[in-house]
C-alpha positions as CSV (number, residue, x, y, z in Angstrom):
1,M,113.1,39.5,167.3
2,R,114.3,43.1,167.7
3,K,112.5,46.0,166.2
4,I,114.5,47.9,163.6
5,N,115.1,51.5,164.6
6,W,114.2,53.2,161.3
7,V,115.3,56.6,162.5
8,L,118.9,55.4,163.2
9,L,119.0,53.7,159.8
10,L,117.9,56.9,158.1
11,V,120.4,59.0,160.0
12,V,123.3,56.7,159.2
13,L,122.4,56.6,155.5
14,T,122.1,60.4,155.5
15,G,125.5,60.6,157.1
16,F,126.9,58.4,154.3
17,V,125.3,60.6,151.6
18,I,126.5,63.9,153.2
19,G,130.0,62.4,153.7
20,R,130.1,61.4,150.0
21,F,129.2,64.9,148.9
22,I,132.0,66.3,151.2
23,G,134.4,63.8,149.7
24,T,133.4,64.8,146.2
25,Y,133.8,68.5,146.9
26,F,137.2,68.0,148.4
27,E,138.4,65.7,145.6
28,G,142.1,65.1,145.6
29,T,142.5,65.5,149.4
30,F,142.8,62.9,152.1
31,L,139.0,63.1,152.6
32,D,138.5,61.5,149.2
33,Y,140.7,58.6,150.0
34,G,138.8,55.3,150.2
35,S,138.0,51.9,148.9
36,T,135.4,50.5,146.5
37,F,134.1,47.0,146.8
38,G,131.2,45.0,145.4
39,L,130.3,43.6,142.0
40,V,132.4,45.0,139.2
41,S,130.0,43.9,136.5
42,P,126.3,43.2,137.3
43,V,125.0,39.6,137.5
44,V,122.2,39.0,135.0
45,L,119.6,36.3,135.3
46,D,117.9,35.8,132.0
47,L,115.0,33.3,132.0
48,G,114.0,34.0,128.4
49,F,110.7,35.9,129.2
50,F,112.1,37.6,132.3
51,S,115.5,39.2,133.0
52,L,116.8,40.3,136.4
53,T,120.0,42.3,136.8
54,F,121.7,42.4,140.2
55,G,124.5,44.8,141.1
56,L,125.9,46.6,144.1
57,T,129.0,48.8,144.5
58,I,129.9,50.5,147.8
59,H,132.5,53.4,147.8
60,I,133.6,54.2,151.4
61,T,135.8,57.3,151.9
62,I,137.2,59.0,155.0
63,A,134.6,61.7,154.4
64,S,131.8,59.2,154.5
65,V,133.0,57.8,157.8
66,V,133.2,61.3,159.2
67,G,129.7,61.9,158.0
68,V,128.4,58.8,159.8
69,V,130.2,59.7,163.0
70,I,128.6,63.2,162.9
71,A,125.2,61.6,162.1
72,L,125.5,59.3,165.1
73,V,126.3,62.2,167.4
74,V,123.2,64.1,166.0
75,Y,121.1,60.9,166.6
76,R,122.2,60.9,170.3
77,F,120.9,64.4,170.6
78,I,117.5,63.7,168.9
79,R,116.9,60.5,170.7
């Protein structure tokens, strides 16, 4: 089994976050254009004495894709 490269995962997630901030800052431009997918309402598992709520929504914009590409370029230089 392959070992997970935690630095790469951290850099990609950081790229998504920075891209999302850029998309929010330039709201109304082409950078904020994207798609949202996931669970619209959370799924609830109620066992009477224990309740679990599951939910995940992902919003990908052009700015977040640009942020990931920049993060991957930075990763090549720090590797």
